[in-house]
N, C-alpha and C positions, 0 to 999 in steps of 0.2 A: 541335646539340645542347648542351642544359644540362640538368644531372641535378643531383638533391638527395637525401638517404636520411636519415630522419627512423626512429629505431629506435620502437615500442609494444610495448612488454613484452619478452621476453626474444625470442620468436623472431617477434614481429610487425615489418613494415615499410612505413615508408609512402615511396613514391619520386613524387617533383614532376619531372614532365619539362617543357623549355618547348623548341617546334621551329618552326624558320621559317615563315609560315604559307605562302612562296612553294610551298613544298614540296606543302602539297594542295593549293593554286591551282594550282600546274603539273599536279597529277595529273588536277585534275578537266576542267581542258580539253584534257589531253587525250583523258578517258574520250568527254567532249561530241563531240568530232570523230571517235572511232570510231563511237560511236554514230549518228554524222547516216550514215555510211557503210554501216551495215545496217539502220537501223529502218524500218521500212514503217507509214506513216501515212498516214492518207487525205487526199488531194488534193495529195499530191508524190511524184516518183518517188521508185524508190528510190535511194537514195544521194544524193539534192538536197535533202534537209532541211535548214531552215536551221538554225545556231545558235540563232537565240534559241525557236526550236520546240522543241526538244529541250531546253533548259533549263528552258522553262514545264514539260513534261509530264516531265520526269524530274530535272530540277536534284537536288530533295532527296534522290532515291535516290541517283544517283549521288555526290555527296558525301557523304551519309550510310557509303555502302559504302567507300569513299575514307578517311575519317576512322578508320574501324574498322581498317583494315589498316594503315593510318599508323601507328596507337596500338598495334598487334598489332606489326610489327615493329619502331619503336623501342623497345617495354617489354623485346622480346628484347636491342637492342642495349644498352640502359640494365642491365642485371644482369646482362649479360654483363661489361660496364666494371667494373661495382662488387660481381665476383666473388660475385655472391646466385646460392641456388640454391630457388627457387619452390616452394613445396610442397605447395600448392593454386595454382587459377586468379585472376588478382587482382580484384578491384572496384574499377572503374574509375569519375571522377566525372571527369567537363568540360564546361565549358559549349559546346564546340568553335567558339564565334568569336572570331576576331584578335584579341588588343589589345596595343599596341606593335609589334604586326608577329609577335609569334607567338603558335603554341595553348600552352595548359597542360591538362596534364590529372594526373590522380593516380592512382596506385593503390597501396592496400593488398593487403596480401597476408601469410602465411606464409612462413617459412622452413626448409629443414632442419635439425636444430639441428646442432651441431659436436660428436662423439662423442671423438674423437681416437682413438687405437690403441685397436684390438679386438683382446684376447686370448683364444685361445681355448683356450691349453694348458691349462688348468685344469678343463676341462670335460669330466666325466665322462658317456660315453655308453656305451649298450647298443644293440648293433647285431645283429638279429633276423634271423638265416639258418635254414636250411631248400631245400629240394629236391621235387622231382617222381619219386614213387616209381610202381612195378607200380601196386600197389593205387590211387594218386588216379587213374589215366591209366581203372582198369576203375571206380572209382565217377564220373569224369564222365561213359565210353560210358552206364553204366546210367542216370545223371541226361535225358541227348537221346534215352534209350528211352523214358523215362517222357513225356518233353515230346513225344512224336512217339506217345504211348500211342492205342489207337482203344475206346472205349467199347461193350458188348455188351449188352442187355437178360438179366436172368434173370430168373427166378418165385420163386427161392428169400429169405430174411429176409439185410437186407444185413449186411456185416461191414468189417470194417474194410478200408481201400483202394478200398470202393465208389462210387461215385457215386447221391448220390441224391435226387432232386427229389419236393415233395411240396409241400401246402398248409398254409398254416399260420398261427393267431391264435392271441391269448393275452390272458387277461383278468387284470388287475393291481387291486388294493383299489380306486383311484382311476383307473381309465384299460382301454381297451381296443382294444386292435391288432390289425387295423386297425378304424377305428371301425364298422364294418361289411361284412359276408361273410371273405373269409381273402386271404391273399397269397400271393405261390409262391415259396419261396426253394427254392435246390439248394448240396449241399454235397460234398468227399470224406471221409470218417467217416476219423477220423483226422489232418487235415489244419488243425482249429481254426480251419478258416473264418470259423465260428460261435463257440463254446466248445465246451470238449470234453463239458461235460453234456447242454448239445443234442444234440452228433453220439453220444456214450451210448445216449440216448433212442433214438434212429432203429435202433439195432445189432437185429436180428432183425427185422424188420418188411420184408414185402414189398412190391410194389403193389398196392393195394385197402385195403389195414390203415387203419383208423380209429381213432388213440387218443388218451387225455389224459395229461397227466400234471404234474406241480406243479415249477418253475426254478426257483431264485434268479440273474435277469439280473448281468452284472458291470456296474460302472461305465463300462466302457465301450463297452457294445453298443451296436453302430453302428443300432439303433430307438430315439430319444432318449425314446421315450413308458414303453420299457421298460427303458432302464437304469440300475443299481442296485436295480432291484423284486423280488420273490415275485409270480410270477402261474400260471395256470393252464393251462397250452399246449395246445393242440388241433392235430392233425398226421393229415394224410389223404395216405398214400403215393402218388405218382402214378407213379414207374417207379424203379427199380434197375438200374444198370448195372454189370458189374464191367470190369475196365480191362484188356485185351491187348495187350501191347508187341510191337512189331517184331521180328522177326529178325532177328541180328545177321549178312545174307547183302550179296552183292552192290549190292542194290536199294537197301537203307538206307547202307550208308559211300557210292553213287554222289548219294545225297540232301546231303552233303555235298560233294562235289565231285571225289570222289576216284575216279578212271575207270581208275586201273593203278597195281600196286602189291598188290590185296587188304587183309586186317585188318591188316598189317605196313604200309603206308604210309597206314594211319588211324589206326592207334595212334600214327605217329610225328607225323602231324599235331595229333591230339590232344595228344600231348605238348609241341608246339611250342606251340601255343594258353595247355594251362597254366602253362610255364614264363614267358610273357610276363606275362602277369596276376600270377605271382606275383615277377618282378622288379619289376613297377609296384606292389604292393603294400608290398613292402619297402622300395622305395625311400622311398612316402609315409610308413612307420611310424619309418624313420629321420630323417628328415623331422622328423617331428613330433617326434622325442624330441632332435633337434638343436635345432633353433627353441624349443622348451622350456626349455632348460638355457640356452642364449641370452641369451632373452626374461629368466627369474628372475636371471641375473647383472647383468639391466644393468636393473635396477624401479626405479631413481631416475628412466631417461632422461625428459627433457623430449619431449615431441612435440608435432606440429602439431596444434592440437584441430578445426580442417577437414579434414582427415584422417578422425581418428576418429569424428566423425561423420557422413563420409560413407560411411564404411565399418559405421558402426553403421545407415546407415537401406538400404545395400544389402544387410545379414543381413537388418534387418527385413521387405525385400520378399521375399527368398527364400522366409523363414520363412511368410509369407501367402501365397507360390505365386505361379504368373504367371498375370496377367492380375488378380486382385484388388487391394483395397486393399490400400495399405501398413500395416503395425503401426507402433506408436509404437517410435520407436528408441531411446529410452532405457534399456529395459531389458538392453538389446546391445552396449552402452557400453563395458561389462570387456573384452567377447569383441572387442570392434573394437580397443580400446585395445593387446592382447597381439598378435592378427593387425597392425596395422601396425607396431608397435613388432619384430613378426619381420621383416617389410617391410626396413623400412631398417636394420636391423642387417646383415641379408644385401646389402641393395644397397651397406651401406657396407666390409664385410668386402669385397667383390668392386674395389670402388673403390680401397681401399687396396692389395690383394695383386694386379692387375691381373687379375682375370680377365676373362677375354672370352667372347663366345660362341664355342662349338665349334662352324662350320659343320655339321660329320660329324657331331655328335650332333643336329642340328635337323632335318638330312636322315635318322638314324634314328627321331629321333622322329615324324617327318610320313609317315616310312613304317609305323610300329607305328598310328599313327590309324587311316590307310588300309585296312590292311589287314584291320580289324574291316568293312569295307563291302563290298558287291558290285562295286562299280566302285571301284577303290581310283586308278586315273588319274584320276577324278573329280574324286574329296577331293584328291588335288595340287595340281591344278590350281585347284579354290577359292581355296585360301593360297597358291599363289602370287599369284595376284592381288586379293586381300581384304590389304591389309595392315595392318589392324586382327589381323586372324586371326593371321597370319604374325606379328604382333609381339608378340599373346601369347603363340604358342609359346616365341616367342625368350625371351621373361623365366622363362616356365617354366622351359626348358632351362636356364637361366643363373645361375636357382634350385638345380635340382640340380649344378650344378657348383659353385655353392658351397658346400651339406653336401658335397658330395665332398672341396673343401678343408679343409673345421673336421674330416669325421672324418679324415684326413689328418695333422691337427694337433692333436686333444683325445686324452682317455683315452680309449679306446674298448675294450668288451669286447664279446663275443658271447654272443648266449644262442641256443641251436637249438628252433624249434620245426617241430610237424609241418605241410604243405601247407593243412591244415583249419583249424589253429588260427591262421595266418594269415590264410587267407582269411574268416576268422567274424569279422561285425562287433564291436566292443569288446574282443575278445578279446587 
């Protein structure tokens, strides 16, 4: 095999590889013979299909598959021998036809940048610390009770916390919703699921009441015909229901799998769950802080454009939502660049400092994931059998280990926060 490398810009590489045509022909011949033993073709007994028939029927397919595999394996040999680290999948160009006893192909791709030693000793990082208090456990138990509340009809006027169902219509200057008749809507007063002014208008009204009120609908209101407009809204109350929380008794805690130990065991389980969530949130905050400082310290780092564009497309797809056409990826390029830079720098720190995956941490991480499902053993088995899932988990664990390494070598200060502050999005 002959290999030559051409630089295309600072990170681009064009690899030209020549391999003996005999390697391809040997593979094609062996596969034709192998297929002849197993192919079922009308008019021939199994295992007795002539080679010429196999070649006529499947020759092009066999040759294409063999050529693709040969290019894949020799490409890996070539980049290893040339000490290249491809950043993205190569673009392959070849005629696939032998010339002078050789098959030639070119592979164009970008390589990972040469970063040099990554020094984190000057990074100033704030580590947020917290703990689970008894009040946090009390609050979570109340949340669990709210999630399992029942609703009982009442004859009185609606008040905060009640669920109200009503017939609704609204007339703006240039539009009516709905165009005819009314729509049935419901909300819990105080939840702002619709918006505060509308929910406030329901307060004091009971089932059977009909009334009108002028409302200014917010620009982000879910009904486009009314969003950002003033309208005369009509309501007819169908039903008012008050919440009833379940008692903190044996039946309630049994619903969470606690059959022995009573309230003490239930609180112990709640604490364990909160501590697990808190550890994950604090880890995510430390990672975000460390990566931000790391990326800012290497703002001039040159990165493979293909990696940035791939990341931007993934961000655009997530923003659009699953199953929907992707948005244009260009607006996501700046965010994608920072994400790629963070990943590249973390990987380089791991490489330079021989940070290797800790199998025990992988097992602990998998156990934590599985514990959130009703059948944890099935989740563990799923990850064990799926190389892609396991590889993703291992990558996340390795990044966490690198973050710990950075925190051990950077200038780290601590900032204490309450449990609720840590868990509040954007805090």
